[in-house]
Short mmCIF file of the C-alpha atoms (twelve columns), coordinates in Angstrom:
data_MODEL
# 
_entry.id   MODEL 
# 
loop_
_atom_site.group_PDB 
_atom_site.id 
_atom_site.type_symbol 
_atom_site.label_atom_id 
_atom_site.label_alt_id 
_atom_site.label_comp_id 
_atom_site.label_asym_id 
_atom_site.label_seq_id 
_atom_site.Cartn_x 
_atom_site.Cartn_y 
_atom_site.Cartn_z 
_atom_site.pdbx_PDB_model_num 
ATOM 1   C CA . MET A 1   -4.589  -13.882 4.887   1 
ATOM 2   C CA . THR A 2   -7.449  -11.528 5.277   1 
ATOM 3   C CA . PHE A 3   -6.825  -7.817  6.204   1 
ATOM 4   C CA . SER A 4   -8.420  -8.726  9.683   1 
ATOM 5   C CA . GLU A 5   -5.748  -11.436 10.110  1 
ATOM 6   C CA . ALA A 6   -3.201  -9.084  9.013   1 
ATOM 7   C CA . GLN A 7   -4.149  -6.186  11.685  1 
ATOM 8   C CA . GLN A 8   -4.373  -9.001  14.527  1 
ATOM 9   C CA . ARG A 9   -0.787  -10.361 13.542  1 
ATOM 10  C CA . VAL A 10  0.638   -6.794  13.344  1 
ATOM 11  C CA . GLY A 11  -0.866  -5.879  16.586  1 
ATOM 12  C CA . GLU A 12  0.535   -8.858  18.077  1 
ATOM 13  C CA . TRP A 13  4.064   -8.330  16.845  1 
ATOM 14  C CA . ILE A 14  3.907   -4.826  18.134  1 
ATOM 15  C CA . LYS A 15  3.217   -5.986  21.521  1 
ATOM 16  C CA . ARG A 16  5.887   -8.514  21.583  1 
ATOM 17  C CA . TYR A 17  8.652   -6.904  19.592  1 
ATOM 18  C CA . GLY A 18  7.892   -3.287  18.989  1 
ATOM 19  C CA . VAL A 19  7.139   -2.013  22.290  1 
ATOM 20  C CA . ARG A 20  4.515   0.250   20.953  1 
ATOM 21  C CA . TYR A 21  3.185   1.783   17.939  1 
ATOM 22  C CA . PHE A 22  4.960   4.813   16.587  1 
ATOM 23  C CA . SER A 23  2.540   7.939   16.827  1 
ATOM 24  C CA . PRO A 24  0.151   7.978   14.046  1 
ATOM 25  C CA . LEU A 25  2.066   11.327  12.596  1 
ATOM 26  C CA . THR A 26  5.292   9.246   12.822  1 
ATOM 27  C CA . ASN A 27  3.865   6.548   10.940  1 
ATOM 28  C CA . MET A 28  2.390   8.658   8.103   1 
ATOM 29  C CA . ALA A 29  5.805   10.217  7.771   1 
ATOM 30  C CA . ILE A 30  7.072   6.601   7.622   1 
ATOM 31  C CA . LEU A 31  4.571   5.465   4.888   1 
ATOM 32  C CA . THR A 32  5.535   8.295   2.855   1 
ATOM 33  C CA . GLU A 33  9.216   7.169   2.983   1 
ATOM 34  C CA . GLU A 34  7.951   3.395   2.076   1 
ATOM 35  C CA . VAL A 35  5.851   4.875   -0.790  1 
ATOM 36  C CA . GLY A 36  8.930   6.713   -2.072  1 
ATOM 37  C CA . GLU A 37  11.096  3.611   -2.239  1 
ATOM 38  C CA . VAL A 38  8.424   1.729   -4.293  1 
ATOM 39  C CA . ALA A 39  8.319   4.853   -6.550  1 
ATOM 40  C CA . ARG A 40  12.004  4.742   -6.902  1 
ATOM 41  C CA . ILE A 41  11.937  1.172   -8.082  1 
ATOM 42  C CA . MET A 42  9.130   1.790   -10.390 1 
ATOM 43  C CA . ALA A 43  10.781  4.647   -11.975 1 
ATOM 44  C CA . ARG A 44  13.891  2.961   -12.462 1 
ATOM 45  C CA . ARG A 45  12.901  -0.612  -13.144 1 
ATOM 46  C CA . TYR A 46  9.772   0.097   -15.371 1 
ATOM 47  C CA . GLY A 47  10.025  3.777   -16.062 1 
ATOM 48  C CA . GLU A 48  12.373  5.900   -18.053 1 
ATOM 49  C CA . GLN A 49  15.225  6.413   -15.349 1 
ATOM 50  C CA . SER A 50  17.961  4.115   -15.496 1 
ATOM 51  C CA . GLU A 51  18.499  1.895   -12.552 1 
ATOM 52  C CA . LYS A 52  21.398  2.360   -10.609 1 
ATOM 53  C CA . GLU A 53  23.508  -0.662  -9.632  1 
ATOM 54  C CA . SER A 54  22.520  -0.110  -5.918  1 
ATOM 55  C CA . ASP A 55  18.823  -0.530  -7.024  1 
ATOM 56  C CA . ARG A 56  19.298  -3.754  -9.055  1 
ATOM 57  C CA . ASN A 57  18.829  -5.897  -5.844  1 
ATOM 58  C CA . ARG A 58  15.803  -4.074  -4.376  1 
ATOM 59  C CA . ASP A 59  12.825  -6.255  -3.981  1 
ATOM 60  C CA . LEU A 60  9.562   -4.543  -4.987  1 
ATOM 61  C CA . GLY A 61  7.362   -7.309  -3.162  1 
ATOM 62  C CA . ASP A 62  9.193   -6.322  -0.154  1 
ATOM 63  C CA . GLU A 63  8.886   -2.705  -0.616  1 
ATOM 64  C CA . LEU A 64  5.208   -2.950  -1.158  1 
ATOM 65  C CA . ALA A 65  4.782   -5.116  2.076   1 
ATOM 66  C CA . ASP A 66  6.673   -2.459  3.986   1 
ATOM 67  C CA . VAL A 67  3.714   -0.195  2.504   1 
ATOM 68  C CA . MET A 68  1.186   -2.662  3.726   1 
ATOM 69  C CA . TRP A 69  2.830   -2.917  7.016   1 
ATOM 70  C CA . VAL A 70  2.597   0.838   7.837   1 
ATOM 71  C CA . LEU A 71  -0.809  0.952   6.333   1 
ATOM 72  C CA . VAL A 72  -2.121  -1.852  8.910   1 
ATOM 73  C CA . CYS A 73  -0.320  -0.046  11.724  1 
ATOM 74  C CA . LEU A 74  -2.228  3.201   10.902  1 
ATOM 75  C CA . ALA A 75  -5.503  1.299   10.662  1 
ATOM 76  C CA . ASN A 76  -5.055  -0.377  14.004  1 
ATOM 77  C CA . GLN A 77  -4.085  3.049   15.575  1 
ATOM 78  C CA . THR A 78  -7.040  4.717   14.303  1 
ATOM 79  C CA . GLY A 79  -9.800  1.832   14.775  1 
ATOM 80  C CA . VAL A 80  -10.075 1.150   10.750  1 
ATOM 81  C CA . ASP A 81  -11.276 -2.362  10.265  1 
ATOM 82  C CA . LEU A 82  -9.656  -3.020  6.526   1 
ATOM 83  C CA . ASP A 83  -11.913 -5.892  5.819   1 
ATOM 84  C CA . GLU A 84  -14.934 -3.782  6.015   1 
ATOM 85  C CA . ALA A 85  -13.251 -0.506  4.677   1 
ATOM 86  C CA . PHE A 86  -11.993 -2.302  1.648   1 
ATOM 87  C CA . ALA A 87  -15.326 -3.963  0.952   1 
ATOM 88  C CA . ARG A 88  -17.114 -0.563  1.190   1 
ATOM 89  C CA . ASN A 89  -14.418 0.873   -0.993  1 
ATOM 90  C CA . MET A 90  -14.621 -1.781  -3.941  1 
ATOM 91  C CA . ALA A 91  -18.399 -1.526  -3.783  1 
ATOM 92  C CA . LYS A 92  -18.089 2.385   -4.171  1 
ATOM 93  C CA . LYS A 93  -15.785 1.957   -6.789  1 
ATOM 94  C CA . THR A 94  -17.871 -0.685  -8.718  1 
ATOM 95  C CA . GLU A 95  -21.054 1.450   -8.471  1 
ATOM 96  C CA . ARG A 96  -19.332 4.842   -9.509  1 
ATOM 97  C CA . ASP A 97  -17.000 3.278   -12.212 1 
ATOM 98  C CA . ALA A 98  -19.191 0.563   -13.753 1 
ATOM 99  C CA . THR A 99  -19.144 1.976   -17.336 1 
ATOM 100 C CA . ARG A 100 -16.746 4.900   -16.880 1 
ATOM 101 C CA . HIS A 101 -13.553 3.117   -17.818 1 
ATOM 102 C CA . LEU A 102 -15.360 0.938   -20.559 1 
ATOM 103 C CA . GLN A 103 -16.420 4.056   -22.141 1 
ATOM 104 C CA . ASN A 104 -13.038 5.549   -22.044 1 
ATOM 105 C CA . GLU A 105 -11.309 5.786   -25.441 1 
ATOM 106 C CA . LYS A 106 -8.077  6.457   -24.106 1 
ATOM 107 C CA . LEU A 107 -8.235  2.912   -22.556 1 
ATOM 108 C CA . THR A 108 -10.046 1.191   -25.149 1 
ATOM 109 C CA . THR A 109 -8.620  2.564   -28.328 1 
ATOM 110 C CA . LYS A 110 -5.376  0.800   -29.415 1 
ATOM 111 C CA . THR A 111 -2.570  3.174   -30.658 1 
# 
């Protein structure tokens, strides 16, 4: 699925089931909440924090998809074409970082 297809599907879902989009500021707060849920899983499952029993059944993929959902909502609300924006962003990163990471001793030196 392309970003454009995701944007279309989310837009159709909102029209059919969601009544309307939440305001962009509300969606920004929701995005922050969803990113926090991803951070909680990462810190406990892959970081140094111990995982609580209540966290063990949390699905990282589902939480990442929640983040993507809200990002798509925000893009739809603000008129951002994510296919176009992502392609521009990849080109920017490729040009800017063509050799930067390859020359970073912290990344290339094994400890």
